[in-house]
N, C-alpha and C positions, 0 to 999 in steps of 0.2 A: 397806454391807456387801457383800462380794464374793459373786458367784453361786457356789453350792456344787455345781453340777452337773458330774458326771463321766459320760461315756457309755460304754456297752459296744459300741456300733456303731462300726466303724472306717471313718469316712467323711471324704472331703476331705483326705487326708493327703499326697497327691502322692508325692514321692520318699522321704518319711519312712515310708511304709507298711511296707516290709519290716522296718525296725528296730522300729517300734512294735508290730507284730502278732506278732512271733516269740515263741513260748511257751517257748523254751529259755532257758538261762542267758545273759544279756547279757554277763557277764564272759567266759565261754568264747568267745562270738562275737567280742568285741573282741580277745581274746588271739590268736585265729586271724588276724584281719585286720591287727592292729597289733603288730609284734614288740616295740615298746617300751612295751607296755601296763603301767600301774601304777595304784595307788590312792593318793590323797593325802587323808588325813583332815583336814577343815577344822574340824569342831566335833563334840563329843560331850558333852552335858550334860543335866541334868534341866531340862525346860522345858515350857511349855504348847504342845501341838500346835496347828496352824492349825485354824480353824473347820470346814473341810471334811474334817478327818482324825479328829476325836474320835469320832464315831459309828461310823466304819469299824473302829475297834479297841475299841469298847465303853467309851469313857470319857465322863464328863460334861464340860461346857464348860470347867470350871476345873481339871480334874484334870491333874496333871503326868505326863510320861512321859519316857523317855530319847529324846532326839532326836540322831541322828547324820547328819552331812552330809559327803559325800566327793566328790571329783572322780575320775572314771575318765578316764585320760589316755593319750596316746601320747607318750612322752617327757615334755615339759613342756606339750604341747598339750592343753587340756581338751576332752573329747569329750562327756561326760555329767555332769551334776550330779545326784547321788543323795541322797535325803532319806529317812531311816527313822525311824519312830515305834514304840517298843516300850513298852507299858504296864509300869509298875514291878512289878506282880504277876508278869508274865512274866519279868522279870529275876531275881526271887527263885525262879522255877520253871524251866521248860525252856529259856528263852532266856538263862540266866545267863552262859554262855560267850561270848555276843555282846558283852558289855560290854568284853571285853579284846581285841577284834579289831585295834585300832590301824589300821595302813595295809594290813591284809589285807582281802580281798574278802568281803563279806557274802554275795554270790551263791554263791560256792563252798560256804560253810557251809550255805546253804539247799538247794542242788541236790544235794549229796552225801549228805544225810540222807533215806533213803526214808520216814521217818515224817512228814516235813514235807509238808503239803498246801498246794497253791496254789489260790487262788480266781481267778475270771475277771479278765482284764485290763480296765482302764477307761482311757479316753483323754480328753485335754482340750487345747485350744489355749489357752495361757496368754498373757495380756497384762500390761502394767505394773500392773494393779490387783490381780493375784494375788500373794500373798506368796512363792510359789515362784519366780515370775519375778524378783521383786526380789532374792531370795537368789542366784539364778543369774547375775544381771546383771553382777556384778564379774568374772565369768569369761568374759565374751564379748569377742571381739576386735573385733567391729563394733558396729553400732547396730541390732540386731534389735528389732523392735517386738512380736514374738510368738514363742513357742517351743512346740513339741509336747512333751507329757509323757504318760507312762503310769504307772499304779500298779496294785499288786496286793497283796492280803492273803495272808499265809502263816499257817498254824496248826500248832502242835505241842502235843499233850496239852491241847487246849482253850484254849490261849493264842494270841492273834493278834499279828501285827505288820504294819505297812504300809510298803511300799517304793514310793517314787515316783522315777521316772527322768525327768529333764528333758534332752532331746536338744539339744545345742548345734550351731550351724551348722557349726562346724569338723569335725564328724563326716562330713558329706557332702563337704567340700572337702579333706579330708586324704587 
């Protein structure tokens, strides 16, 4: 089984630190830096979250949720692989509009609603043993052996969702 530890301390991040520790909207920051910024939805379906995600959103190990995966890109160059878990109860409640985002940014929806609360960021250096690394791997242009990721919970009317952003090497080289 994979280690489930995510850290709140921002240690050993090197050049990734400014990207990982920024508490603002990643979407807005990417739009400012990359004029060709766009969102490509890869997958959105009801599925079981990964083991290290279930407790974060209040689900049991076998409970399904809506899982959404997108690439945040500059033109056709992938910069960030984003993975979101929304419990189904939240989709019937305050998060129902998120089911129809398509290729639009989740970040804009979260950061423009003043009623949405954000929890502290957590960080992790992912390797091939973590399912998020394996999900991001097809979008890598090189042979990275580890990737930095951050995640945060958001809450609206007592319902949580979890957003994880996996930073791809092309972000620093573009």
